[in-house]
N, C-alpha and C positions, 0 to 999 in steps of 0.2 A: 717546832725546830730551827734554830741559825746555825748554817755551816758555812760562811760565807765562800770562802777556797776549797773545801774537799766536798766534791758530790759524792754520795752514797753509791751510785749507780757507775763511777769514775771506772775505766780501764784500770787496774791495779798494775804497780811496779813501775810505773811512770813518776813521771816530776809531780811532787804533791799529792800523790794518790798512794795511799797504804792502810796502815792500820785504823786510824781516824775515820777512814771512808766505810771500813768493814764495820766499824762498832756501831757508827749511825745507821747504817741500814740494816743491821741485824738488830739493835735497841729497836729500832722503828716497827720491824715486821714482828717482833715479839710483842709490842705494844698494841699494834693492830689485831696482833692474834687474840689479844685478851679484850677486845672492843675498845681500844683507845685510838682514835682517829689522830693520825699524824700528818702533817703537812711539814717538808724538807725545803726550806729555803737556803738556795746555795746560786752562787754566781754562773751567770750562763758562759761557758767554756768552750762545748762542742758546738761547731756551725749545725750538726745534722741532728742534734737532741730536739726533743719536742720542748715548748713552752713548760707544758704542763704532762708529767708522766707518772701515772698511775702504776707502781709495782708491786701493789698488795690490794687486796679487799681493804680499805680504809689508811692506806699509805700510799701517800702523793710525793713528789718531788716536783716543787717548782723553781725553774731556772729563772732566776733574776737579772735583765739586761743590767749589765753597770762596765762601760767600759767596752772595748773589741770584743768579740766572741771567740777569743783564742785565750791559750794560757799566756798568763802576765804573772811577773814576779809579785811576793806578797806586799812588797813595798809600794808596787803601781796598786796594786786591791788595797791598800790599805787608803790611797787617794782618792779613791771611788765609793767609800763606805758611803758618804753623804747621800750620793745617788743610790747608792744599793738599798739604803734604808728607805728613803722615798720610795722606791719604787715598790718595795715590801709593803710599805702602808697605801699604797695606793692599790695594790692587788687585793688587800685584806679589806679596804671598803668597796672595792668594784664588788665582791662577792658576798660582801654584808654576812660574812661567816664568823662567828665569834670563838675566841680561844679560851682555855681555861690557864695557861701556863704556856711559859716560855722555856724553853732546854738551849742553852745556847754554849756553843763548842769550840773551844780556840780563844785567842786574845781578840782576834780580828772580828768575832761573831759578838763579842763584849759591847763592843762599840754601839752596834746597831741593836742588840737586846735591851741597852740601858736606855736608849731612845724610844724604843716602840713601848718596851715594859712601862716606860711612865706616860707615854700617851695613851697608850688602852689601858691602862690600872692593871696590870697582868704582874702577877709573879714571876720572879726569873730564877732558874736552876742555871749555875755555871759550871763547867767542866773544861777544864784549861788543856789536858792531854801531854801537852809539855810546857815548862816554865821557862821565863827568859833568864832569870837569875840563876836557876841550876842550870843553865847552858852556860851562863858565863863563870860561874865558878867552876867548870871543867875546861874553862877556855877555849868552848867550841868555837868555830868562825862563825862570824855573822854576817853571810853572805848577802843577805836582804837589806842590811842595815836598819834591822827594826829593833835592836836593842833597848837604847832609852824611852821610846815611846810606848814601845811593847809592855814593858814593866810600869811605866805609870800607870797604861790601861788596866795591867792585870790589878794593881794595888787596887785602884777604883771599882774593879770588878768584886775584889774579894771583898773590900768594903760594902757595897751598894746591892749585891747581888740576896736574896732571901735563902739560898741554900747554895753551898757548894758540894759536887761530888767530885771525891779523890778515889781513884783506881786500887789505892794499896794505903797502907801505914805511913810508907815511907813518904808518900805523897802529902797525907796529911802533917806529918811532922814538917815539911818543905813549906807546905803553907802556912803553918802557926809561925813556924822560925824566922823565916824570910821574907813574909808578907803580913804576921800580925794578924793573921785570920781568926774570927770568933770561932773557937772550937765548939760553940752551939750551932752554929750553921754548917758546920762539916759533918759529911757523912761517909764512909768509906763503902763503895760498892764494887767489887772486883770484877774484871770483865769477865764475860760468862764464855762457856764452852759449849759450843754444839756436839753432843756425844754421839750424835748421828753420822757426822762426818769425820771428828775427830776420834779413833779408834785402832787399837792394835793392829796392825797388820804384818806381811812377811816382809823381813830385810829384804831379802833376796828379790822380791818385785821392784823395790823402791831401786836396788842397785843396778839391775837390767835396764831399767828404765833410765836412769841416768847416763848408762854406757859405760858402768866401773863395776860390771857383775863380778869378776874374777880377776881384775886387775889391778886390785890394790887392797894389802888388807886394812887399813884403817882408812875409813872415809870420814872427812870432816864437810860439813853440809852450811853455808849461809844463805838465807831467804830473806829477801828485804830488798827494799829500795836501795839505788844506787847513792846514797848521800855520804858526805865526810863525816856525818855524827857517827855513822855506824860504825866506824873504824876499818873499814875493809882494807886500807890501806895498811892499817897495824898488822892485821891477821897475816896478809901476803908477807910482811917484814916477819913475821915471827915463825912461817912456815920456810922462809928461805933459809934462815937461821938453823931451824931445826934441820933441815935435812944439810945444811953444812957442817954443822957439828957433830951431826950423826950421820954420815953417809949411807950406814947402813939400813939407814929408814927411809933412803929416798926412793924405793921402788915399793915401800909399802904403804906411802902417806899421800893422800891426795886430796885436792877441795874443789866440791861443784860450788859455784857460785849461781844462784837462782834469783832472778830479779833485773830489772832496768830494760829498755827499749833496744835491742840491736840494729834496727832498720833506723838509719838518718834520717828518713823523712816519718819517722813516728816521734821521735822523740830529740831532736839534737842534740839537747844538752844530757841526757842520759848516756844517747853515745859518744859523748863527749869523754864524758867520765869513766867510761868504760874503755875507751882508747887509753887513758891516762893509768888505769888499773893493770890494763894489759901490757905496758910499757914497764909498770915496776914487775910482771911477772917476769917478763925479759930482764931486767936489770938483775932479779936475783937467782936466774936461771932456773926457776921452776915451771917450764912451758909445759912439761910432761905431766905436771902435778895439778895441773890447774885447769880446770872449765868453766867457761862462761855459757852459761845453757839460756839465758833472757827469763823472760815475764810469762811466755807462753807454754812451758811445759805442762802436762795434761797428767797430772799426778796425785793422788788424794792426799791432802793435807796432812792427814795423821801418821803417813809415813815420815814427814818433814820432821814432827815432832819427835818422833820414835830416835831416827838418826841423831839429831839435835841433843838430846838427854844422852844417847850413848858416847855421844863426842864430849860432852862437856862435863862428865861423871869426874869428880876431882879424885880419881885413884889411876894408878899406873903412869909409866911414864908421860906417855902422851897427853893424858888430861893435865898434869901438873905443868908441862912444858906450855902448851898452847892456852890454858887458862891463867895461868900468870902472867905472862905478856900480853896477852890482849885486854 
């Protein structure tokens, strides 16, 4: 597997560490459990991480030196793709290990996959996770200046990959309509669910852990990285307008934001974004309604799912107002 910028063992909740990291880790673990050996090649980002890290029998992460061993923006990662690819090929040659398949994740990895696949004569599966043209259609801010080059690389990968995995029928339609993907190459494989982890549990336990066990009637939950694409600013604006137009709901509705680094020494960029969101909270006068909890909350993920489902059901005043605005 190639995952240039997203290490499956990275701490979740920080910059560029989210759903794709989890997806690659869990997929690798399940493949290994079924007897398929997996090596995940990713850029070396954490100084304390070992070069080779075995995280399950038959599953390894190979940290590849490519630029400084620290976080760098995707635009800089892209500039070092050639070095990354060379280092991967040297590692493969040094071990003398043969691979049967390349599974490439995200557009950055597609660049390396194309070269390595051609050199080692390996079939390549591509999964994009997000698509540049889709982000452009919804006018998402291009913080890494990646759009034009990214879209060109995505088009090449769609054309040249032996197979493409889409996570949903919607993504499959996007690939065919926006990128002209050959339907014969596409396969929809929905994201799996670990039912040992995600299972029904008591709401009261979640509320108590969040510190909102009896302080509000309706609890809105956001769980994810602090990124512009997630629309948290829109959510805060919607909450502010809701309690302004319906003052009787001010003491009934609250929001818990789980995700992002709260320690400036941990991830300064995340902290800066949180500070901007806190400014919006003050601007909308909803300080008593919003809690920023960070990414270190120890709470079974199933409780997150349960609460989110309850909040976004399109029934009742609360569901209609917030779902429509967000």
